[in-house]
C-alpha positions in Angstrom: 10.4 -45.8 -141.2 7.5 -47.9 -142.9 7.5 -50.3 -140.0 6.5 -47.9 -137.4 3.6 -46.5 -139.5 0.2 -47.1 -137.9 -2.1 -49.3 -140.1 -5.3 -47.3 -141.1 -8.4 -49.2 -139.8 -10.9 -50.3 -142.5 -14.4 -48.4 -141.8 -17.5 -50.6 -142.2 -19.8 -50.0 -145.3 -23.2 -48.7 -144.0 -26.2 -50.0 -146.4 -28.6 -46.9 -146.3 -31.6 -49.2 -146.7 -30.7 -50.9 -143.5 -31.0 -47.6 -141.4 -34.3 -47.2 -139.3 -35.6 -44.1 -137.6 -38.2 -44.9 -134.6 -40.4 -41.9 -133.8 -41.8 -41.9 -130.2 -45.6 -41.7 -129.5 -46.6 -38.1 -129.1 -49.3 -37.4 -126.5 -50.0 -41.1 -126.4 -50.6 -41.5 -130.3 -48.6 -43.7 -132.3 -46.4 -41.8 -135.3 -48.5 -43.2 -137.9 -51.3 -41.2 -136.5 -49.7 -37.9 -135.3 -47.1 -37.4 -138.2 -49.8 -37.3 -140.9 -51.8 -35.0 -138.8 -48.7 -32.8 -138.3 -47.9 -32.5 -142.1 -51.3 -31.6 -142.9 -51.5 -28.8 -140.2 -48.2 -27.4 -141.7 -49.8 -27.5 -145.3 -53.1 -25.7 -143.8 -50.8 -23.1 -142.3 -48.9 -22.5 -145.2 -51.7 -21.9 -147.5 -53.4 -19.8 -144.6 -50.5 -17.7 -144.6 -50.2 -17.4 -148.6 -54.0 -17.3 -149.5 -55.9 -16.2 -146.5 -53.7 -14.2 -144.1 -53.4 -11.2 -146.6 -57.0 -10.7 -147.0 -57.8 -10.8 -143.3 -54.9 -8.9 -142.1 -55.1 -6.2 -144.8 -58.2 -6.1 -146.6 -58.6 -3.9 -149.3 -57.5 -3.5 -152.9 -54.5 -2.1 -155.2 -56.1 1.2 -156.3 -54.8 3.2 -159.4 -55.7 6.8 -159.4 -55.3 9.2 -162.2 -56.6 12.6 -163.3 -57.1 14.9 -166.3 -54.6 16.8 -165.8 -52.4 14.9 -163.9 -50.7 16.3 -160.9 -53.6 16.6 -158.6 -53.1 16.1 -154.7 -55.3 13.1 -153.7 -56.6 13.0 -150.6 -58.1 9.9 -148.7 -60.4 10.1 -145.7 -58.7 13.6 -145.3 -55.1 12.6 -145.5 -52.9 13.7 -148.5 -51.4 10.5 -149.9 -49.6 11.9 -153.1 -50.2 13.3 -156.5 -51.7 11.6 -159.7 -51.0 9.2 -161.1 -50.4 7.2 -158.2 -51.0 3.6 -157.3 -51.4 2.1 -153.8 -53.1 -0.3 -151.5 -56.3 1.1 -149.9 -58.2 -0.6 -147.0 -61.6 -2.1 -147.7 -64.6 -0.3 -147.2 -66.1 3.1 -148.1 -63.3 5.8 -148.7 -63.7 9.6 -149.3 -61.4 10.5 -152.3 -60.6 14.1 -152.9 -58.6 15.6 -155.8 -57.4 19.1 -155.4 -55.4 21.2 -158.0 -54.9 25.0 -158.0 -57.2 26.7 -160.3 -59.2 23.5 -160.7 -62.7 22.6 -159.1 -62.0 20.3 -156.1 -63.8 17.0 -156.6 -64.7 14.8 -154.0 -66.8 11.3 -154.0 -67.1 8.2 -152.0 -65.8 5.0 -153.4 -66.4 1.3 -152.4 -62.9 -0.2 -152.1 -63.3 -4.0 -152.6 -61.5 -6.9 -150.8 -60.6 -10.2 -152.0 -60.2 -12.7 -149.3 -58.6 -15.6 -150.9 -55.3 -15.1 -152.9 -55.1 -11.5 -152.7 -51.2 -11.7 -152.2 -50.9 -13.2 -155.7 -54.4 -11.7 -157.4 -55.2 -8.6 -155.3 -58.4 -6.8 -155.8 -57.8 -4.0 -158.3 -59.6 -0.8 -158.8 -58.8 2.0 -161.3 -60.3 5.4 -160.9 -59.8 8.6 -163.3 -61.3 11.9 -162.7 -61.6 14.7 -165.0 -61.1 17.9 -163.1 -62.9 21.3 -164.3 -61.0 24.4 -164.7 -62.5 27.0 -162.2 -60.3 30.2 -163.1 -58.7 30.3 -166.6 -57.2 33.6 -165.9 -55.6 32.9 -163.0 -54.2 29.8 -164.2 -52.9 31.8 -167.1 -51.6 34.4 -164.5 -50.0 31.9 -162.5 -48.0 30.3 -165.5 -47.1 33.5 -166.9 -45.5 34.8 -163.7 -43.8 31.6 -163.0 -42.0 31.4 -166.5 -41.1 35.0 -166.4 -39.7 34.2 -162.9 -37.2 31.7 -164.7 -36.5 34.2 -167.3 -35.3 36.8 -164.7 -33.1 34.0 -163.3 -31.3 33.9 -167.0 -30.0 30.8 -168.1 -30.4 27.1 -167.0 -27.2 25.3 -165.2 -26.3 22.0 -163.9 -28.2 23.1 -160.7 -31.2 25.0 -162.1 -32.6 23.2 -165.0 -35.8 24.9 -166.2 -39.1 23.0 -165.9 -41.7 22.5 -168.6 -43.7 25.7 -167.0 -45.3 26.9 -170.1 -45.7 23.5 -171.7 -47.7 22.3 -168.7 -49.7 25.5 -168.4 -51.0 25.1 -171.9 -51.9 21.6 -171.3 -54.0 22.6 -168.3 -55.7 25.3 -170.4 -56.3 22.7 -173.0 -58.6 20.7 -170.6 -61.3 23.3 -171.2 -61.4 24.4 -174.8 -63.0 27.7 -174.3 -60.2 28.6 -171.8 -57.6 27.6 -174.5 -59.3 29.9 -176.9 -59.5 32.6 -174.5 -56.1 32.6 -172.8 -53.7 30.4 -175.0 -52.8 32.8 -177.3 -52.6 35.7 -174.7 -50.3 33.5 -172.5 -48.0 32.6 -175.4 -47.6 36.2 -176.5 -46.7 37.3 -173.1 -44.4 34.5 -173.0 -42.6 35.5 -175.9 -41.2 38.5 -174.2 -39.6 35.9 -171.7 -37.6 33.8 -174.1 -34.2 34.5 -173.5 -32.5 31.0 -173.6 -32.5 27.9 -175.5 -34.4 26.1 -172.6 -37.1 28.8 -172.5 -37.3 28.7 -176.5 -37.7 25.0 -176.2 -40.5 24.9 -173.7 -41.9 28.0 -175.8 -42.0 26.1 -178.9 -43.2 22.9 -177.3 -46.2 24.9 -175.7 -47.2 26.4 -178.9 -47.4 23.2 -180.6 -49.7 22.0 -177.9 -52.0 25.0 -178.3 -52.1 24.2 -182.1 -52.8 20.7 -181.3 -55.3 21.6 -178.4 -53.6 19.6 -175.9 -53.4 16.4 -178.2 -50.5 14.5 -179.6 -48.2 17.0 -181.6 -48.1 16.2 -185.2 -45.7 17.5 -187.9 -48.7 19.8 -189.2 -48.9 21.3 -185.6 -45.0 22.4 -185.8 -45.8 23.9 -189.2 -48.4 26.1 -187.8 -46.1 27.2 -185.2 -43.1 28.3 -187.5 -45.8 29.9 -189.9 -46.9 31.9 -187.0 -43.3 33.1 -186.1 -42.6 33.9 -189.6 -45.6 36.1 -189.7 -44.6 37.8 -186.4 -41.3 38.9 -187.9 -43.1 41.3 -190.2 -44.7 43.1 -187.4 -42.1 42.6 -184.6 -39.0 43.9 -186.1 -36.5 42.7 -183.2 -37.7 39.3 -183.3 -34.7 38.2 -185.4 -32.5 39.4 -182.3 -34.8 37.6 -179.8 -33.8 34.5 -181.8 -30.4 35.2 -181.7 -30.5 35.9 -178.1 -32.3 32.6 -177.5 -30.5 30.2 -179.6 -27.3 28.1 -178.4 -23.8 28.9 -179.4 -23.4 27.2 -182.8 -27.1 27.8 -184.1 -26.9 31.7 -182.9 -23.7 32.0 -184.9 -25.2 30.3 -187.8 -28.2 32.7 -187.6 -26.6 35.9 -186.8 -24.2 35.4 -189.9 -27.1 34.6 -192.2 -28.1 37.6 -194.9 -31.7 37.4 -193.3 -30.6 38.3 -189.9 -28.2 41.1 -191.1 -30.8 42.4 -193.5 -33.6 42.2 -190.5 -31.3 44.5 -188.3 -30.5 46.9 -191.1 -34.2 47.2 -192.0 -35.1 47.8 -188.5 -32.2 50.5 -188.0 -33.6 52.2 -191.4 -36.9 52.3 -189.8 -35.6 54.2 -186.6 -33.8 56.8 -188.4 -36.6 59.3 -189.1 -37.2 59.4 -185.4 -33.5 59.9 -184.2 -33.0 63.5 -183.5 -29.9 65.0 -182.1 -30.5 66.0 -178.2 -33.7 63.7 -177.9 -37.3 64.7 -179.1 -38.8 68.2 -179.0 -41.7 67.9 -176.5 -44.3 70.6 -175.7 -46.0 71.4 -172.4 -49.1 73.1 -171.4 -47.6 73.9 -167.8 -48.2 73.0 -164.4 -51.3 71.9 -162.4 -51.4 71.3 -158.6 -52.9 68.5 -157.0 -53.2 68.3 -153.3 -50.1 70.7 -153.0 -48.1 68.5 -155.5 -46.8 70.1 -158.6 -47.5 68.1 -162.0 -46.0 69.1 -165.1 -47.9 68.6 -168.6 -45.9 67.0 -171.4 -47.3 66.3 -175.0 -47.2 63.0 -176.4 -45.4 61.5 -179.3 -43.5 58.7 -180.9 -39.6 58.0 -180.1 -37.1 55.6 -180.2 -37.3 53.7 -176.8 -34.1 52.1 -175.6 -31.6 54.6 -177.2 -29.4 56.7 -175.2 -30.0 60.3 -175.2 -26.7 60.8 -177.3 -28.3 58.6 -180.0 -25.7 55.7 -179.2 -26.8 52.4 -179.3 -24.1 50.6 -177.2 -25.7 47.3 -177.5 -24.4 43.8 -178.3 -26.3 41.5 -180.6 -26.9 39.6 -177.4 -28.4 42.4 -175.6 -32.1 42.3 -174.8 -32.9 45.8 -174.2 -32.8 46.9 -178.1 -34.0 50.1 -179.5 -37.5 50.2 -180.8 -40.4 52.6 -181.6 -42.9 53.4 -179.0 -45.6 56.1 -178.7 -47.0 57.7 -175.7 -50.3 60.2 -175.3 -50.0 63.4 -173.2 -49.9 63.1 -169.4 -48.7 65.1 -166.5 -45.9 63.8 -164.1 -45.4 64.7 -160.8 -42.4 67.2 -160.2 -40.8 65.0 -157.5 -41.0 61.6 -156.2 -43.9 61.3 -153.5 -42.6 62.7 -150.2 -42.9 61.0 -146.6 -45.0 64.0 -145.7 -47.6 63.4 -148.6 -47.6 59.6 -148.1 -48.6 60.2 -144.5 -51.4 62.3 -145.8 -52.6 59.2 -147.4 -51.8 57.0 -144.4 -54.2 59.2 -142.5 -57.1 58.5 -144.5 -56.0 54.8 -145.1 -55.4 52.9 -141.8 -54.9 49.8 -143.9 -51.6 50.8 -145.3 -49.8 52.0 -142.1 -46.9 50.3 -140.6 -49.0 48.7 -137.7 -50.8 46.6 -140.2 -47.7 45.1 -141.7 -48.4 41.7 -140.6 -51.8 41.7 -142.2 -50.2 42.9 -145.4 -47.6 40.4 -145.5 -50.1 37.8 -145.4 -52.1 39.3 -148.3 -48.9 39.3 -150.3 -49.0 43.3 -150.4 -45.5 44.1 -148.5 -42.7 42.3 -146.9 -40.8 43.0 -143.8 -39.1 46.0 -144.9 -42.5 48.1 -145.5 -42.2 51.3 -143.7 -39.4 49.8 -141.5 -37.5 53.2 -140.9 -40.1 55.6 -141.0 -44.1 55.6 -141.2 -47.3 57.3 -140.0 -45.9 57.1 -136.4 -42.6 58.2 -137.1 -41.1 60.2 -134.3 -39.1 62.4 -136.9 -41.1 65.4 -137.9 -38.2 66.7 -140.2 -38.2 63.9 -142.7 -41.1 65.0 -144.2 -39.0 66.0 -147.6 -37.4 62.7 -147.8 -39.0 60.6 -150.8 -41.5 57.7 -149.6 -39.3 54.7 -149.9 -39.9 51.5 -148.5 -43.1 51.1 -150.2 -44.4 48.3 -152.1 -45.8 48.3 -155.5 -49.5 47.5 -154.2 -49.2 50.4 -151.6 -48.0 53.0 -154.3 -51.1 51.9 -156.6 -53.3 52.5 -153.7 -51.7 55.9 -153.0 -52.5 56.8 -156.7 -56.2 55.8 -156.3 -56.6 57.8 -153.3 -54.8 60.6 -155.2 -57.8 60.1 -158.1 -60.2 61.0 -155.9 -58.3 64.5 -155.1 -57.9 65.8 -158.7 -59.5 69.1 -159.1 -62.4 69.6 -161.4 -60.1 70.9 -164.4 -59.0 67.4 -164.5 -62.4 65.8 -164.9 -61.8 62.2 -166.6 -58.2 62.1 -165.8 -56.9 59.7 -163.1 -53.7 59.0 -161.2 -51.5 56.1 -161.7 -47.9 54.9 -161.7 -46.3 55.7 -165.1 -45.7 53.2 -167.8 -42.0 52.9 -168.7 -42.5 54.6 -171.9 -43.9 57.5 -170.1 -40.9 57.6 -167.6 -38.4 57.4 -170.4 -40.2 59.9 -172.4 -40.1 62.3 -169.5 -36.5 61.8 -169.2 -36.0 62.7 -172.6 -38.3 65.7 -172.7 -36.8 67.1 -169.4 -33.3 66.5 -170.9 -32.5 64.9 -167.1 -29.2 63.1 -168.3 -27.6 66.6 -168.9 -28.0 67.5 -165.2 -26.5 66.8 -161.9 -28.7 64.0 -160.4 -29.0 62.1 -156.7 -26.7 59.4 -157.3 -23.8 58.1 -154.9 -21.1 60.8 -153.8 -19.3 59.2 -151.3 -18.8 55.7 -149.7 -20.7 57.2 -146.5 -23.9 57.8 -148.3 -26.6 55.6 -146.7 -30.0 57.0 -147.3 -32.0 59.0 -150.2 -31.6 62.7 -150.2 -34.7 64.9 -149.9 -36.3 65.6 -153.1 -35.4 68.4 -155.4 -32.1 69.1 -154.2 -30.5 68.6 -157.8 -30.7 69.9 -161.2 -34.3 69.8 -162.4 -33.9 69.6 -166.1 -35.5 72.0 -168.8 -39.1 71.3 -167.6 -38.1 71.4 -164.0 -38.8 67.8 -163.2 -36.6 66.5 -160.4 -35.0 63.0 -159.5 -35.9 61.4 -162.5 -32.6 59.9 -162.3 -31.0 59.1 -159.0 -32.1 59.3 -155.5 -34.9 56.5 -155.6 -35.7 53.9 -158.0 -39.3 54.3 -159.4 -42.0 51.8 -159.5 -43.7 51.5 -162.7 -47.2 50.3 -164.1 -45.5 47.8 -166.1 -44.8 44.1 -165.6 -41.0 43.3 -166.2 -40.2 41.0 -169.0 -36.7 40.4 -169.8 -37.0 40.3 -173.5 -40.1 42.3 -174.1 -38.4 44.9 -176.2 -37.5 42.0 -178.7 -41.1 41.0 -179.0 -43.1 44.3 -179.3 -44.9 45.2 -182.4 -43.9 48.5 -183.8 -45.0 51.4 -182.6 -45.5 49.9 -179.3 -48.1 51.7 -177.1 -48.4 50.7 -173.4 -52.0 51.7 -173.6 -52.9 49.0 -176.0 -51.3 46.4 -173.5 -53.6 46.7 -170.7 -55.0 43.8 -169.0 -51.6 42.2 -169.8 -50.9 38.8 -167.8 -48.7 38.8 -164.9 -45.0 38.6 -164.6 -42.9 37.8 -161.5 -41.5 41.4 -160.9 -42.4 44.9 -161.8 -40.1 47.2 -163.9 -38.4 50.0 -161.9 -36.9 53.2 -163.6 -34.2 55.7 -162.7 -31.5 54.4 -160.4 -31.1 55.5 -156.7 -28.7 57.1 -154.3 -26.6 53.8 -154.2 -26.1 54.0 -157.8 -23.1 55.4 -159.6 -24.0 57.9 -162.2 -21.7 55.9 -164.7 -24.0 53.0 -164.5 -27.5 54.3 -164.5 -28.9 56.3 -167.5 -32.4 57.1 -168.9 -32.7 53.9 -170.6 -31.6 51.5 -167.8 -34.2 49.1 -166.5 -34.8 47.3 -163.2 -37.2 44.9 -161.6 -38.5 44.1 -157.9 -41.1 41.5 -156.9 -44.4 43.8 -156.2 -44.3 43.2 -152.6 -40.4 44.3 -152.0 -40.6 47.5 -150.0 -36.9 48.8 -150.5 -35.1 51.6 -149.1 -33.6 52.4 -152.6 -37.2 52.4 -154.1 -39.9 55.1 -154.3 -42.5 56.2 -156.7 -44.1 59.3 -158.6 -47.6 59.3 -160.2 -48.6 60.5 -163.6 -52.0 61.9 -164.6 -53.8 60.7 -167.9 -57.0 60.7 -169.5 -59.1 57.6 -168.8 -59.7 55.6 -172.0 
């Protein structure tokens, strides 16, 4: 076997030093001439690519744009590039830079952007720009923040999909950019927002915003937090339901600890004691000076008084400790309330004098935020059905209802000099239900599955003051912005007339229930809400007459 194996040939050892490479001439030039030139050219090209080409191909600078407050949209030469703070490359030359932010003055300036020709890849020219924005409309800003915060409150609690943003904190920080604006609108904004605190997320935002207001938008120190808690402690003395608000807003374990505390139980007991003198079987005794007619519509006079708002007519509370609509003292002045909801016939009389509010102008109303697509959708000024005049004027937005009351104010008789028409406050609507004993009468609620439209007005029991349809038939717009926890944050006794000029919320309060509801689910204390531009088949209105302040 070994005899047949081939012998391996021995490879000769090569000495690397003996290897020679022979380059040929290039274009007649010997290698010792063209090779150094080629290496030099390569070095020049690399240096040009690294040091010169970036400055030639993309002349400009790295620009950092900031603003106070941040979040301003930045436009360069008319094109939006993002929001502050932002860092980007801008071409060299004169650039028109514009900062835009809602409720702040637009700022525009021309900036010379430099260029570094050599080494810009490694050491680019840099430019830092900072713009202090000037607040243009503090009230509009406060209204926008208040409405957005309330909108999240109406949603309810945060979830994995819906995390509440720091709306209130950012709003107070924006107001703090102008000290006068913070003084004028910081506390009104926080007072309005207190009525929207219904979850732990919103409570955190509220406390943070309160601390920012105390620090005037600067860094929050322990001293500022002490100011916040001291203010809340003072508020408890004048707002008896505030303990319940904290109980509703705190998360589970903290809520349980609060509600088991002696302070919490004593607070609720003291509040119940305050209500007892105003709690009477069968509701309050209300006097009336009779009727007055305005443009063919009857209005019933109701004397004013103090009552327990949010308590059912039978005196039962029916609330859990987590319920937001807790009973509290409220007071109303005398007023007249229309006997029925405004009818379609009456609203057509208004449309005859106000073509702006007719259905053929719906697109313009929608564009102005005054209505939606359902505005007068099934009826209107040009309706072909002459027999629907006794139906309530539904599919009417809140601004349209307000416009009607303003028109009605111009038609009041001389006997009502100094009075005006408007939508009722929630307190007045609930007072009218109690005064009329409306819950003791048959009302216009759903009676069968086939019910698909409102009833003609005044078809059911009128109550002791002969006021129809306060419950059922159509929900009623009120003059109030809706805030989920406002019953818990009110001073007592609460008067709606002292709350004029209140900041916006996301939705308006509605009362009374409709033909689509069951009488088992709606009572005189039931509350609802709708966006102001909503025009619903389930929603109408009726005016009240009150003396001008």
